[in-house]
C-alpha positions, -999 to 999 in steps of 0.1 A, spaced: 0 0 0 11 36 -5 26 48 27 6 76 44 23 100 68 11 128 91 29 161 84 8 187 103 -12 190 135 -38 215 148 -61 217 177 -86 239 195 -97 226 229 -102 236 266 -65 233 272 -57 260 246 -56 267 209 -21 253 200 -6 218 199 20 229 224 -7 239 249 -25 206 244 7 186 251 15 207 282 -20 201 295 -18 164 289 14 163 309 -1 183 337 -30 159 339 -50 183 361 -76 201 340 -111 203 354 -145 209 338 -167 239 344 -205 242 347 -224 242 315 -234 277 302 -271 269 307 -293 244 325 -303 226 292 -339 225 305 -334 203 335 -328 230 362 -291 223 368 -258 227 350 -237 196 346 -200 201 342 -185 203 307 -150 209 292 -155 242 274 -133 261 249 -128 295 263 -114 313 233 -132 333 207 -135 308 179 -172 314 177 -165 349 166 -144 338 135 -153 358 104 -174 337 79 -158 329 45 -164 353 17 -199 349 2 -215 335 33 -246 355 43 -251 341 78 -230 335 109 -203 309 112 -212 282 137 -190 271 165 -180 237 150 -171 253 117 -151 281 134 -132 257 156 -125 233 126 -113 262 105 -89 272 132 -76 237 137 -72 231 100 -54 264 96 -29 254 122 -23 220 107 -19 234 72 7 259 85 24 233 106 28 211 75 40 240 54 14 235 27 16 263 1 -15 274 -18 -5 252 -48 -5 221 -25 -40 229 -13 -57 232 -47 -62 195 -51 -61 186 -14 -90 167 0 -109 173 33 -126 147 55 -145 160 85 -159 139 114 -187 155 133 -219 144 150 -240 176 151 -222 202 130 -231 238 137 -260 228 160 -254 260 180 -269 280 152 -302 261 154 -303 260 192 -297 298 195 -324 306 169 -299 323 146 -312 301 117 -347 285 113 -353 248 106 -355 254 68 -320 268 68 -293 242 60 -265 262 77 -267 239 108 -264 207 88 -233 186 95 -221 186 59 -219 224 59 -188 223 82 -167 206 55 -179 230 29 -170 260 51 -136 248 59 -127 239 24 -138 274 12 -118 291 39 -86 272 32 -88 267 -6 -91 229 -4 -103 219 -38 -101 181 -37 -127 156 -26 -148 169 3 -165 144 26 -184 145 59 -185 115 82 -210 111 110 -205 77 126 -213 91 160 -183 94 184 -160 73 162 -163 98 133 -129 113 139 -110 81 135 -131 73 104 -122 107 90 -85 100 94 -86 64 81 -109 74 52 -84 102 43 -57 76 42 -79 55 19 -82 84 -5 -44 86 -7 -39 49 -11 -65 48 -39 -47 76 -57 -76 101 -54 -54 126 -35 -18 132 -25 -28 154 4 -59 151 27 -67 172 58 -87 151 83 -105 170 109 -130 163 137 -151 189 153 -181 194 176 -193 223 198 -213 225 230 -250 215 225 -276 219 252 -298 194 234 -271 167 233 -263 174 269 -299 170 279 -302 137 260 -271 122 276 -284 133 310 -317 116 303 -298 84 294 -280 86 327 -246 88 311 -231 119 327 -206 121 356 -216 152 376 -180 158 388 -153 151 363 -141 127 337 -122 98 353 -122 68 329 -97 46 348 -111 52 383 -135 29 400 -156 59 411 -164 69 375 -201 76 369 -202 85 332 -188 108 306 -183 146 308 -189 163 275 -163 185 258 -159 206 227 -132 213 203 -116 205 170 -85 186 159 -69 182 125 -41 163 109 -25 167 75 -21 133 57 2 129 27 15 102 6 51 96 18 63 104 -17 46 137 -18 59 147 16 94 136 5 93 156 -27 85 188 -9 109 181 20 82 179 47 91 161 79 66 137 93 52 131 128 41 96 122 32 69 96 -3 55 95 6 18 95 -28 1 98 -65 7 103 -97 -12 107 -135 -6 107 -165 -26 119 -200 -23 132 -216 -42 161 -251 -42 146 -262 -49 182 -278 -19 199 -284 18 192 -263 29 223 -249 -1 241 -217 -19 230 -217 -55 220 -211 -74 253 -182 -96 240 -167 -68 219 -164 -91 189 -167 -65 162 -145 -40 180 -120 -68 183 -121 -73 145 -114 -36 139 -85 -35 164 -69 -67 152 -72 -57 115 -54 -24 123 -27 -43 143 -23 -70 117 -16 -43 91 10 -26 112 47 -32 114 48 -46 150 35 -44 185 23 -10 199 41 7 227 9 24 239 -28 25 234 -49 57 232 -83 45 242 -118 58 235 -125 52 272 -149 79 284 -160 70 319 -190 48 311 -184 16 329 -197 -10 305 -181 7 274 -148 12 292 -146 -24 303 -155 -39 269 -129 -17 251 -101 -24 276 -107 -61 275 -107 -61 237 -74 -42 235 -58 -64 261 -69 -96 243 -57 -83 210 -23 -74 225 -19 -108 240 7 -118 266 24 -84 266 -8 -64 274 1 -57 310 32 -38 299 14 -15 274 6 19 288 -31 29 282 -40 65 279 -75 82 282 -73 118 268 -110 125 276 -100 128 313 -85 163 305 -105 175 275 -138 157 279 -157 137 253 -155 158 222 -178 136 201 -168 138 164 -135 154 173 -125 127 198 -109 103 174 -87 130 158 -77 142 192 -66 106 199 -46 106 167 -29 140 176 -21 126 211 -6 95 195 15 115 171 28 136 200 35 105 220 56 92 191 73 126 188 82 129 225 87 91 231 65 93 262 30 85 273 14 113 295 0 103 329 -37 96 332 -57 122 351 -81 118 380 -72 83 390 -76 78 428 -86 41 428 -75 24 395 -99 0 379 -86 -35 387 -104 -50 357 -82 -31 332 -55 -55 322 -34 -28 306 -8 -6 323 -23 27 335 4 53 342 -6 80 367 25 93 384 43 109 354 52 104 317 60 68 308 87 60 282 74 46 249 89 11 246 78 4 210 76 30 182 38 25 176 5 36 191 -29 20 186 -59 44 187 -94 30 192 -128 46 188 -164 35 194 -197 52 188 -235 49 192 -248 25 167 -218 2 172 -195 21 149 -160 10 156 -127 22 142 -90 16 151 -57 26 136 -20 22 144 4 51 140 41 43 138 72 65 142 83 83 111 116 71 96 
């Protein structure tokens, strides 16, 4: 297969608007959520991980008549950072593709009443169109909405476009903003932890929602080499599957998730030195995922550090998987796995190593990233160190 490399990174999240701030926040492992900006109709305000910067005020692209929604604004910022980080000149962007993973798109426009129901501005596919127009990305333009695995699907689908020869450069992005409707629905499902996100702690009570955007620039290795672009990582393997089991609950034995993970591992160049998990604080989901990863890794599982990024940035829905990929690329760059946040009583049923006291050295130059979503949508990929 055509080797695919990551040459640029960009993020907007509660830890800051730069990749450096993200990495610093992951190492500190201390960030806490804040009360939601409204009571979402239930009378109280659950904690959320909010972006505090002014992305929502980003100027809309030329020709747009209405306001730019929060997901589009954050995505545009993250993609702009990634493009600059990769050193992509305008001529490299003319044919560059864009894949965007999002669950609700610019839902804030609809919830605030800035657009009516007949206006398509809040539709999820609009985000990809806005970002492409803003950054002059003239290649294939695709939106993926496989619930909370959409980010990993966006990255792996971008790699597929390169392998198929449909593009030399693909920017893969995930983005979702705060939604009072989504928060209310998750609350009704009983899936929220009222305190903080603590995926590896026995006291976890559910997820804590977050918002943000993350982007990676994918290139064929030949294209990156021709323009002298250094790479963060190589996408060695990926896998997709669907449980076809339940709208919200995972398949109890994790059979289909195991298929996605093992497919990604089988296509990679060797065993991973770390696992960036989807793990969000929902007990049954966390346990199924950890057991699947441990089983796939075999006898060496207990020595593989597992990392849960949602403990410090929350569950960012469609952006979650791309944040996982950015974290994996940074782990490879720094040869270290950040400590897991908010772990007072480690979950004894997790057979993986769970570092909590400080960064852990990366023993093997590979990181597996897993993602799950409502509807049983599973995706996994393996990033390897760039040569």
